[in-house]
C-alpha positions, 0 to 999 in steps of 0.5 A: 431814538438815540440811547446812551451806551457805555464802555469801560476805560482802562482803569475800570471807569464806565464812560457814557456815550451816544452815537447819531447819524449814518454809520457810513459817514465821517465821524465828528466827536464832540467834547463838552465843557466841565459841569455839563453833559453830552446834552450840551450838544443836543441843539447841534446834533440833529443838523450835524447828524444829517451828514456826519456820524456824531459821537459824544460822551460824558467826562468821567465824573459827569452825567452818566459816566462813573465818578472815580475818586481823587483828582483827574488828569488831562492825560486820563481824560485824553486816554478816555477818548482814545480808548473809546475810539479803540473800543468802537474801532474808529481810526480817525475823527474830526474833533470839536471840543469846547472849554475843557473839551478843547483842552482834551482836543489840544491834548489829542492833537499833540499826543495822538495826531494820527487819530485827528482829521480836523480839529476845532477848539472852541472857548478854550485855553492852553493853560488857566491859572492860578492853581490856587483858584482851582484849589479853592473851587475844589475845596468849595464843591467838596465842602458845600452842602449843595452846589448852588454857589458853584452853579451861580458862578458857572451861569455868570461865566457861561451866559451874557447878562441878557440871558441871566436878567430874567427867567430863561429855560436854557439857563435854568436847565444848565443850572439844574444839571449842575445841582444834580452833579457829583461834587467829586466829579467836578472836583476831579475835572477842576484838578485836570484843568488846574494841572494842564499846561499845553502852552509849549507843546501845542505848536506840535499840532499838525491837524488843520485847526479852527479856533473859535473864541468869544469876544466877551468870554470871561474865563477862556479869554479871547486873548487865549484863543488868539494865543492858541491860533498863533501857536498852531501852524496854519490855524484859523481864528474866528472870534464871535460876539458872545461869552462862553457856551457859544453853541448855546448863545450863538447857535446859528453862527457857531454851526455856520463856522463849524460846518464850513470848516468841516466841509473844507476837509 
């Protein structure tokens, strides 16, 4: 049984993480979407851990990690990853980031290329705007009596109408997880997305890169995936039929492309 472990980042925040798979195998690090926890990958870890050492973690403000006050930055989220790898004495990893995790993956590819073997950027963008949209989301989560409206927004953005049309255990679990989250943690990560702009520096990414997008993604549009793949030298682009959380909506296709790309390394 996998247990949740913890380490303390440089600024004192305690970050939750889990490790699965053989200790002597290459490490694949998974980084999830805003408003989710490391459990977002529960469906993929058993298969991945057969041949890889799988490392996943909760963003600060999310899941089992601490909730520091104030706005977070992409630099701080990136340093959380580097400090975790240093703590675990892991030199290099394959990195798979989805949504906000993809922002972190881009940051790592730019600022810590020596730590990245192969990079997978799923349903993400180098920049999302306008800033006023995220300012509004921050005000909403910090002032609301509960996170119901925010949870409903994420459900519409994450899943196809077919999954939202009736009772759906998966959707219900993701919605319930948001309702239990810290408003400050969500607001902090909204600020990190608001302030991130990697459109120019992503051309510096040298790691072999796979970009996965959803043809019907409503937030990180397919055109965003196309722009990332065009900017990163040699990047491979694959658009899947689906919305945002492709590892949940299209798990078989998602795993097929991920495992194929990692086997090429």
